[in-house]
N, C-alpha and C positions, 0 to 999 in steps of 0.2 A: 550625547544621549545614546543609551544602549539600544541595540536593535532588538526588536521583539520577534522571537522565533517560536515555532511550534514543532512538535514531533508528530509525524504520521507514520505509523508502523504497521507492518503486515508481512505475510509470507510471499505475496506477489508471485503466485505460481500459476500462470504468468501475470505480468502487469497488464491491466486492461484500460480501456478508455474511461471506465469508472474511476480507477485509481488516479489517472491523469486529471480528471475533472476535480477530484478532491484536492489535489495539490494546487491546481489553478485557482480554485475558490479560496484556499488557504492563503495564497499570495495576495489576495485582495484585502485580507485582514492583517496579515503578518508581514514583516520585512524579509523573513526567511523561513524555509521549511526544511527540517531534517527528515528525509525519507529513510526509514530504518527497516532494512530487511531482517526480520526476526527469524532465526533459525529454530523452528519448532521440530525437534527430532521425532515427536509423536505423529507428525503428519507424513503421509506417504506422497512426496512431491514428484511431479513429472520432471521438473527442471531442477538441476543441481543449484546449490547456493551460488557458485561461480557463474552459472548461466543466467540466473535471475539478476545477479549484480551487474553482469554485462548489459542486460537489457535495460535495467534501471539507469545505469550510468549513461548509456547511449540516449535514453529517452530525455534525460535532463542535462545533457552535455552543454547545451548552449545557454543554460540558465544559472547564472552565478548565485542566485537567491536560493537555489536548491542544493542541499548537500545530501549525498547518498552514502549510507554506511551500513555495515553488517553489525548485528547485535544479538547476543545470546544471553538470555536472562529475563528478569522482570521488567515490565514497561516503566515502573516507578524508578528503577535503577537507571534506565536509559534517560529518563527525564532529568534526573539528578546530574548525570554525566553531561547532558546537553545544556544544563543550566536554565531550564524553563519549566514552568508548571503547566504549560498548555499542551494538551494531548488531543489531537484531532482524530475523529472517527467518522468515516462515511457510513451512512445508514440508507438502506434501500427500502426497508419496510418495517413493520412493527416487530417482526421476529428479530431482525438485526438490532433494532432499538432495545428490545428487552434484554438480549444478550449483552450488548454494550453497556447498558445501564447497570446490570448486575455486576459486570466487571469494574465499572467506574466506582460503584459503592465499595467494593472490596479493596480496590486500589487506593481509595481515599483514606482508608484505615491505615495504609502504609505510608502515604504521602499526603499530609493534611492540606497542603497548599495546591494540590492537584486541581486543575480546571479542565474538565473534559468538554470538548466542543463537538457537537454533532452536526454534520453537514449532510442534509438529505440529498439523495440522488435526483437528478432531473428525471422527469417522467419517462422519457425515451431511453433512459439508462437503467431503470429499476430492475430489469431482468438480467443485467449483465453481471457475471461473476467469473472468477477464475475457474470455478467448478464447471460452469457452462462451457467455457473454452476448452478445458481438458476433455470433457465429454464429447464436444464437437470434434476434437482431434481424434479421439479414440474411435468414434463412429464415422470418421472421414466426412464430416459435414463442414459447411463453410463457417469460418469463424473470423474472417478478415475484418468485418465491421466492428468487432469487439476489441481489437488490438490497435493501439495507436499506430498510425501509418509509419511513423519514424522508426519503429522497431519491428515492423511486420516481417521484413526480409530477414532480419537477424533471427527472429523466432523460427521462421521456416527453415533457415540454414541449420539451426540447432536440431530441429526435428529430423531433417534429412540425414545429418550425421548420426543421429540415434536410430535411424531407419524406422521412424514412426510415421 
């Protein structure tokens, strides 16, 4: 029997406890998750692609059911490459849902067998975003509780090297 996998893609700038939660929930449904770091050149990221890959690989290093990859291009092409129609999206609120739903409708035109699965945030994680973390870093505010403990030191070491 084939393993049922899904794709969870994002910019992960940086990876947060919310991202980790989406992967953990996905593994309760699927045999495997491909976490895809999408390189969106239109975004002004704080962390380089290599730094984000380092954090994601470290975060999931002990979990053989999670594969971390880089991908540049359309999500539907990524799903084709991974051989799955299942695209997981984390949603925090109605704004996220509306954005993701519009994207899903457009993507469905390109990949008819696409199945988008929305996983809502836990209430205590609804406010957590990579933007919140980046702003906390910028304004020298505490962000430790928003970053998975496993990669917190790595993130801080990267910031120290950047002199941020």
